PyMOL commands that place a pseudoatom at each C-alpha (Angstrom):
pseudoatom trace, name=CA, resn=MET, resi=1, chain=A, elem=C, hetatm=0, pos=[61.286, 19.541, 91.603]
pseudoatom trace, name=CA, resn=LYS, resi=2, chain=A, elem=C, hetatm=0, pos=[63.156, 22.585, 90.330]
pseudoatom trace, name=CA, resn=ILE, resi=3, chain=A, elem=C, hetatm=0, pos=[66.466, 21.869, 88.585]
pseudoatom trace, name=CA, resn=ILE, resi=4, chain=A, elem=C, hetatm=0, pos=[69.152, 24.361, 89.538]
pseudoatom trace, name=CA, resn=LYS, resi=5, chain=A, elem=C, hetatm=0, pos=[71.168, 25.751, 86.606]
pseudoatom trace, name=CA, resn=LEU, resi=6, chain=A, elem=C, hetatm=0, pos=[74.870, 25.151, 87.253]
pseudoatom trace, name=CA, resn=ALA, resi=7, chain=A, elem=C, hetatm=0, pos=[77.875, 25.893, 85.052]
pseudoatom trace, name=CA, resn=VAL, resi=8, chain=A, elem=C, hetatm=0, pos=[81.559, 25.088, 85.310]
pseudoatom trace, name=CA, resn=GLY, resi=9, chain=A, elem=C, hetatm=0, pos=[83.262, 27.758, 87.414]
pseudoatom trace, name=CA, resn=ASP, resi=10, chain=A, elem=C, hetatm=0, pos=[80.212, 28.647, 89.548]
pseudoatom trace, name=CA, resn=VAL, resi=11, chain=A, elem=C, hetatm=0, pos=[80.948, 29.230, 93.236]
pseudoatom trace, name=CA, resn=LEU, resi=12, chain=A, elem=C, hetatm=0, pos=[78.449, 27.599, 95.595]
pseudoatom trace, name=CA, resn=GLN, resi=13, chain=A, elem=C, hetatm=0, pos=[77.679, 28.267, 99.234]
pseudoatom trace, name=CA, resn=MET, resi=14, chain=A, elem=C, hetatm=0, pos=[76.524, 25.119, 101.025]
pseudoatom trace, name=CA, resn=LYS, resi=15, chain=A, elem=C, hetatm=0, pos=[74.147, 24.852, 103.994]
pseudoatom trace, name=CA, resn=LYS, resi=16, chain=A, elem=C, hetatm=0, pos=[76.675, 22.882, 106.077]
pseudoatom trace, name=CA, resn=PRO, resi=17, chain=A, elem=C, hetatm=0, pos=[80.451, 23.451, 106.158]
pseudoatom trace, name=CA, resn=HIS, resi=18, chain=A, elem=C, hetatm=0, pos=[83.078, 21.035, 104.857]
pseudoatom trace, name=CA, resn=PRO, resi=19, chain=A, elem=C, hetatm=0, pos=[85.169, 19.428, 107.657]
pseudoatom trace, name=CA, resn=CYS, resi=20, chain=A, elem=C, hetatm=0, pos=[87.930, 21.979, 106.930]
pseudoatom trace, name=CA, resn=GLY, resi=21, chain=A, elem=C, hetatm=0, pos=[85.487, 24.777, 107.884]
pseudoatom trace, name=CA, resn=SER, resi=22, chain=A, elem=C, hetatm=0, pos=[84.857, 26.253, 104.433]
pseudoatom trace, name=CA, resn=VAL, resi=23, chain=A, elem=C, hetatm=0, pos=[81.285, 26.526, 103.075]
pseudoatom trace, name=CA, resn=SER, resi=24, chain=A, elem=C, hetatm=0, pos=[82.192, 27.511, 99.496]
pseudoatom trace, name=CA, resn=PHE, resi=25, chain=A, elem=C, hetatm=0, pos=[82.873, 25.148, 96.596]
pseudoatom trace, name=CA, resn=ARG, resi=26, chain=A, elem=C, hetatm=0, pos=[83.692, 25.656, 92.895]
pseudoatom trace, name=CA, resn=VAL, resi=27, chain=A, elem=C, hetatm=0, pos=[82.015, 23.526, 90.197]
pseudoatom trace, name=CA, resn=LEU, resi=28, chain=A, elem=C, hetatm=0, pos=[84.409, 21.489, 88.022]
pseudoatom trace, name=CA, resn=ARG, resi=29, chain=A, elem=C, hetatm=0, pos=[81.978, 19.271, 86.066]
pseudoatom trace, name=CA, resn=VAL, resi=30, chain=A, elem=C, hetatm=0, pos=[78.209, 19.229, 85.535]
pseudoatom trace, name=CA, resn=GLY, resi=31, chain=A, elem=C, hetatm=0, pos=[76.028, 16.281, 84.539]
pseudoatom trace, name=CA, resn=SER, resi=32, chain=A, elem=C, hetatm=0, pos=[74.083, 13.581, 86.362]
pseudoatom trace, name=CA, resn=ASP, resi=33, chain=A, elem=C, hetatm=0, pos=[76.913, 13.803, 88.908]
pseudoatom trace, name=CA, resn=ILE, resi=34, chain=A, elem=C, hetatm=0, pos=[78.414, 17.112, 90.026]
pseudoatom trace, name=CA, resn=ARG, resi=35, chain=A, elem=C, hetatm=0, pos=[82.160, 17.417, 90.611]
pseudoatom trace, name=CA, resn=ILE, resi=36, chain=A, elem=C, hetatm=0, pos=[83.140, 20.201, 93.001]
pseudoatom trace, name=CA, resn=VAL, resi=37, chain=A, elem=C, hetatm=0, pos=[86.310, 21.354, 94.726]
pseudoatom trace, name=CA, resn=CYS, resi=38, chain=A, elem=C, hetatm=0, pos=[86.461, 22.901, 98.211]
pseudoatom trace, name=CA, resn=THR, resi=39, chain=A, elem=C, hetatm=0, pos=[87.876, 26.437, 98.094]
pseudoatom trace, name=CA, resn=GLY, resi=40, chain=A, elem=C, hetatm=0, pos=[89.341, 26.003, 101.584]
pseudoatom trace, name=CA, resn=CYS, resi=41, chain=A, elem=C, hetatm=0, pos=[91.411, 22.821, 101.390]
pseudoatom trace, name=CA, resn=GLY, resi=42, chain=A, elem=C, hetatm=0, pos=[91.281, 21.913, 97.674]
pseudoatom trace, name=CA, resn=ARG, resi=43, chain=A, elem=C, hetatm=0, pos=[89.606, 18.525, 98.155]
pseudoatom trace, name=CA, resn=ASP, resi=44, chain=A, elem=C, hetatm=0, pos=[87.469, 17.479, 95.193]
pseudoatom trace, name=CA, resn=LEU, resi=45, chain=A, elem=C, hetatm=0, pos=[84.207, 15.544, 95.450]
pseudoatom trace, name=CA, resn=THR, resi=46, chain=A, elem=C, hetatm=0, pos=[81.838, 13.863, 93.030]
pseudoatom trace, name=CA, resn=VAL, resi=47, chain=A, elem=C, hetatm=0, pos=[78.250, 13.909, 94.284]
pseudoatom trace, name=CA, resn=PRO, resi=48, chain=A, elem=C, hetatm=0, pos=[74.993, 12.679, 92.674]
pseudoatom trace, name=CA, resn=ARG, resi=49, chain=A, elem=C, hetatm=0, pos=[73.046, 15.710, 91.402]
pseudoatom trace, name=CA, resn=ILE, resi=50, chain=A, elem=C, hetatm=0, pos=[69.737, 14.889, 93.166]
pseudoatom trace, name=CA, resn=ALA, resi=51, chain=A, elem=C, hetatm=0, pos=[71.343, 14.676, 96.622]
pseudoatom trace, name=CA, resn=PHE, resi=52, chain=A, elem=C, hetatm=0, pos=[73.627, 17.643, 95.927]
pseudoatom trace, name=CA, resn=GLU, resi=53, chain=A, elem=C, hetatm=0, pos=[70.917, 20.148, 94.911]
pseudoatom trace, name=CA, resn=LYS, resi=54, chain=A, elem=C, hetatm=0, pos=[69.257, 19.813, 98.334]
pseudoatom trace, name=CA, resn=LYS, resi=55, chain=A, elem=C, hetatm=0, pos=[72.466, 20.976, 100.050]
pseudoatom trace, name=CA, resn=ILE, resi=56, chain=A, elem=C, hetatm=0, pos=[73.030, 24.215, 98.067]
pseudoatom trace, name=CA, resn=LYS, resi=57, chain=A, elem=C, hetatm=0, pos=[72.314, 27.553, 99.779]
pseudoatom trace, name=CA, resn=THR, resi=58, chain=A, elem=C, hetatm=0, pos=[73.473, 30.046, 97.094]
pseudoatom trace, name=CA, resn=VAL, resi=59, chain=A, elem=C, hetatm=0, pos=[74.981, 29.971, 93.581]
pseudoatom trace, name=CA, resn=ASN, resi=60, chain=A, elem=C, hetatm=0, pos=[77.323, 32.899, 92.801]
pseudoatom trace, name=CA, resn=GLY, resi=61, chain=A, elem=C, hetatm=0, pos=[75.767, 34.869, 95.662]
pseudoatom trace, name=CA, resn=GLU, resi=62, chain=A, elem=C, hetatm=0, pos=[72.180, 34.362, 94.464]
pseudoatom trace, name=CA, resn=LYS, resi=63, chain=A, elem=C, hetatm=0, pos=[69.824, 32.562, 96.827]
pseudoatom trace, name=CA, resn=VAL, resi=64, chain=A, elem=C, hetatm=0, pos=[68.441, 29.254, 95.511]
for i in range(1, 64): cmd.bond("trace and resi %d" % i, "trace and resi %d" % (i + 1))
show_as sticks, trace
zoom trace
């Protein structure tokens, strides 16, 4: 399994949209859990890293 390099401030494009309609999120914290905030509505989420990495489409415009 390839570990995706993430840093605080990265903008991610997800495969599926958030319920508000936005597909982009900004990284707030990195570790075994990833904390992200939706750029559309401002909602923040904490997601386990293993489940989260499967849902990422691009990081800062670069395909994963």
